[in-house]
Backbone as a ProteinNet text record, in pm:
[ID]
protein_1_A
[PRIMARY]
MTVIGWIILGLLAGAIAKFLLPGRDPGGFVGTTVIGIAGAFIGGWISARWLDHPISKDFYDGATWASAIGGSLVLLIAYRILFGNSRG
[TERTIARY]
84.5	0	89.5	48.4	126.5	96.6	172.1	150.8	11.6	-33.1	-168.2	-272.8	-251	-342.7	-347.9	-230.3	-227.8	-296.9	-285.5	-353.6	-504.4	-550.9	-695	-742.6	-664.8	-698.7	-701.1	-606.8	-602.6	-722.2	-765.8	-885.6	-1007.4	-1020.5	-1133.5	-1119.7	-998	-976	-1003.6	-966	-995.3	-1144.9	-1218.5	-1363.6	-1426.7	-1377.2	-1429.2	-1394.7	-1271.5	-1232.5	-1319.1	-1349.1	-1436.6	-1577.6	-1624.1	-1755.4	-1757.9	-1648.7	-1642.3	-1621.6	-1558.7	-1536	-1597.3	-1729.8	-1792.1	-1758.1	-1776.3	-1750.3	-1667.7	-1645.6	-1569.4	-1420.3	-1354.7	-1209.8	-1146.7	-1032.1	-966.5	-929.1	-905.7	-862.5	-972.7	-1093.3	-1202.5	-1181.3	-1240.3	-1234	-1092.1	-1020.4	-884.1	-793.7	-804.3	-723.5	-753.5	-880.9	-919.5	-869	-871.3	-820.6	-671.1	-596.6	-451.5	-421	-497.3	-479.6	-509.9	-611.4	-643.2	-531	-474.2	-363.9	-242.2	-207.3	-92.2	-117.1	-240	-274.7	-262.8	-298.6	-284.8	-138.2	-53.7	89.2	147.5	115.8	170.7	115.6	-13.9	-73.3	-14.2	7.6	70.5	214.1	286.2	425.4	434.2	349.2	348.8	310.9	212.2	170.3	283.4	355.8	465.3	586.4	612.6	734.8	723.3	616.7	608.6	503.9	405.3	301.9	326.6	436.8	479.6	373	303.5	207.4	251.3	314.2	363.8	249.7	282.7	184	141.5	12.2	-41.6	-40.2	-22.4	-27.4	-171.7	-263.2	-403.2	-474.2	-544.3	-615.5	-726	-781.1	-895.9	-858.5	-735.2	-692.1	-747.8	-816.1	-879.1	-780.6	-666.9	-566.9	-506.2	-489.9	-439.1	-539	-665.1	-768.7	-776.1	-768.1	-774.1	-657	-538.4	-422.7	-434.7	-487.5	-504.8	-609.3	-720.5	-825.2	-776.7	-707	-651.8	-552.6	-464	-369.1	-438.6	-543.8	-619.8	-691.1	-747	-814	-715.9	-599.2	-499.1	-454.6	-427.4	-385.5	-497.6	-620.8	-732.4	-752.6	-741.8	-753.1	-638.9	-516.9	-401.8	-416.6	-464.6	-483.6	-588.2	-695.9	-799.5	-747.2	-667.5	-611	-514.8	-429.9	-328.9	-385.7	-475.8	-522.2	-671.7	-742.2	-887.6	-939.4	-865.2	-911.5	-856.3	-795.4	-735.9	-839.9	-959.2	-1066.8	-1134.6	-1168.5	-1229.4	-1371.3
-116.8	0	123.9	226.9	349.1	439.1	545.8	642.6	704.3	730.1	783.6	685.4	557.5	455.4	454.6	471.3	476.3	601.1	712.3	834.9	818	760.3	734.9	635.9	530.4	434	502.4	591.9	664.8	755.3	821.3	905	821.9	707.7	619.9	557.9	520.1	462.4	565.6	690.3	796.9	818.5	812.9	827.2	710.3	590.5	472.8	481.9	524.8	540.7	645.7	754.4	858.7	804.1	719.5	658	565.1	490	396	466.9	584.8	663.1	801.6	811.3	942.4	1037.7	1163.4	1265.3	1377.6	1479.3	1594.8	1563.9	1596.3	1581.1	1719.5	1731	1860.9	1921.2	1840.9	1893	1904.5	1860.6	1865	1769.6	1804.2	1717.2	1704.2	1815	1811.8	1728.2	1745.2	1666.9	1518.5	1484.8	1344.6	1285.1	1364.6	1318.6	1291	1382.7	1364	1243.3	1226.9	1111	981.9	982.9	864.5	827.8	927.8	901.8	850.4	917.3	873.1	734.5	708.5	577.1	466.2	496.1	396.8	361.9	463.5	437.6	363	406.6	342.8	200.8	183.1	49.8	-46.8	0.5	-84.4	-118	-19.9	-43.3	-143.4	-126.9	-220.5	-360.5	-368.6	-498.9	-568.5	-494.2	-553.9	-583.1	-497.6	-509	-614.1	-606.5	-692.1	-802.8	-789.1	-892.1	-989.4	-970.9	-1061	-1077.1	-969.4	-970	-862.3	-902.2	-801.9	-719.4	-598	-509.1	-564.9	-574.9	-626.2	-516.2	-554.6	-458.4	-437.9	-511.9	-502.5	-405.8	-308.6	-208.5	-271.4	-380.9	-442.1	-555.3	-562.9	-666.1	-634.8	-730.9	-710.2	-680.9	-749.2	-725.6	-586	-536.5	-400.7	-299.5	-320.3	-230.6	-236.5	-357.5	-371.7	-300.8	-312.4	-245.4	-94.1	-44.8	98.4	154.5	84.9	130	118.9	10	-5.6	102.9	134.8	243.2	376.5	401	524.5	533.5	421.9	420.8	449.9	386.6	407.9	553.9	610.4	750.4	845.2	815.4	899.8	897.2	781.2	771.1	846	827	897.2	1048	1092.9	1235.9	1293.2	1221.4	1267.9	1273.5	1176.3	1175.1	1292.2	1315	1420.4	1560.7	1580.5	1714.9	1735.2	1641.5	1649.4	1758.1	1791.5	1890.8	2030.2	2051.4	2181.6	2286.5	2244.5	2341.1	2378.3	2498.9	2548	2535.9
0	0	0	-67.6	-74.9	44.5	54.5	162.1	149.9	28.6	7.3	59	35.2	86.2	238	302.3	448.5	500.8	429.8	472.5	462.2	352.6	337.2	442.6	463.8	568.5	704.8	729.3	855.7	875.5	769.6	778.5	817.3	751.6	782.6	921.9	959	1092.1	1200.3	1176.9	1272.1	1288.7	1179	1185.4	1261.2	1238.6	1309	1457.4	1489.1	1629.6	1697.8	1628.3	1683.9	1705.5	1615.2	1629.7	1751.3	1772.4	1883.8	2018.2	2016.5	2137.5	2120.2	2129	2108.7	2223.3	2196.6	2297.1	2237.6	2319.5	2273.2	2277.9	2169.3	2161.9	2167	2231.8	2241.5	2106.5	2006.4	1877	1774.4	1805	1709.9	1593.5	1480.3	1362.4	1308.8	1302.9	1249.5	1338.9	1469.4	1562.9	1553.6	1542.9	1530.7	1399.2	1293.4	1164.5	1171	1229.3	1242	1330	1437.2	1524.1	1447.9	1362.9	1282.4	1187.1	1120.8	1028.1	1103.7	1213.6	1294.2	1352.5	1397	1451.3	1348.2	1223.7	1117.6	1095.1	1090.9	1072.3	1191.2	1312.2	1432.2	1448.9	1427.1	1437.2	1336.2	1214.9	1112.9	1146.7	1200.1	1237.9	1353.1	1454.3	1567.7	1520.8	1432.8	1380.8	1306.5	1226.4	1149.6	1236.8	1332.6	1412.6	1523.1	1603.2	1722.2	1715.1	1632.8	1624.8	1510.1	1440.4	1333.6	1225.7	1195.6	1086.1	988.3	879.2	784	725	688.7	629.8	494.7	476.9	351.4	246.2	125	15.2	-31.7	27.6	-8.5	85.8	30.5	110.6	194.1	149.5	216.3	310.7	355.4	449.2	588.2	648	778.2	889.2	890	994.4	982.6	861.7	842.8	896.4	867.8	919.7	1071.8	1127.4	1273.3	1339.4	1282.8	1342.3	1328.8	1218.1	1200	1297	1311	1403.3	1547.2	1579.7	1714.9	1748.5	1656	1678.2	1696.2	1618.6	1630.7	1764.9	1810.1	1940.2	2053.2	2048.1	2152.8	2154.9	2037.3	2033.2	2075.5	2038.5	2078.3	2228.8	2289.5	2435.7	2503.7	2454.6	2513.2	2497.6	2382.1	2358	2452.2	2473.4	2566.9	2709.6	2749	2884.1	2903	2804.4	2817.4	2801.9	2708.1	2676	2691.2	2747.6	2757.4	2848.6	2951.9	3047.5	3019.2	2902.2	2872.9	2836.4	2798.9	2770.4	2900.4	2908.9	3032.7	3033.6
[MASK]
++++++++++++++++++++++++++++++++++++++++++++++++++++++++++++++++++++++++++++++++++++++++

């Protein structure tokens, strides 16, 4: 998959993570989108590095989607914990 494919996957993974964890995010839509893209890259890297599941070249691979959504969820939770109370 190309970098563009990972960005598109990240956008969708961020939207799915936002759907699974509703509520106000400190960064709004843009922050959630960036978290989704970063989560897709980090989830894919962790999957390939430590879970011994190489990154698939197929956009529709279930394990690739699961790692992207999982990475997005982890980053979204961490972002809420770190910056969730910064709004007054």
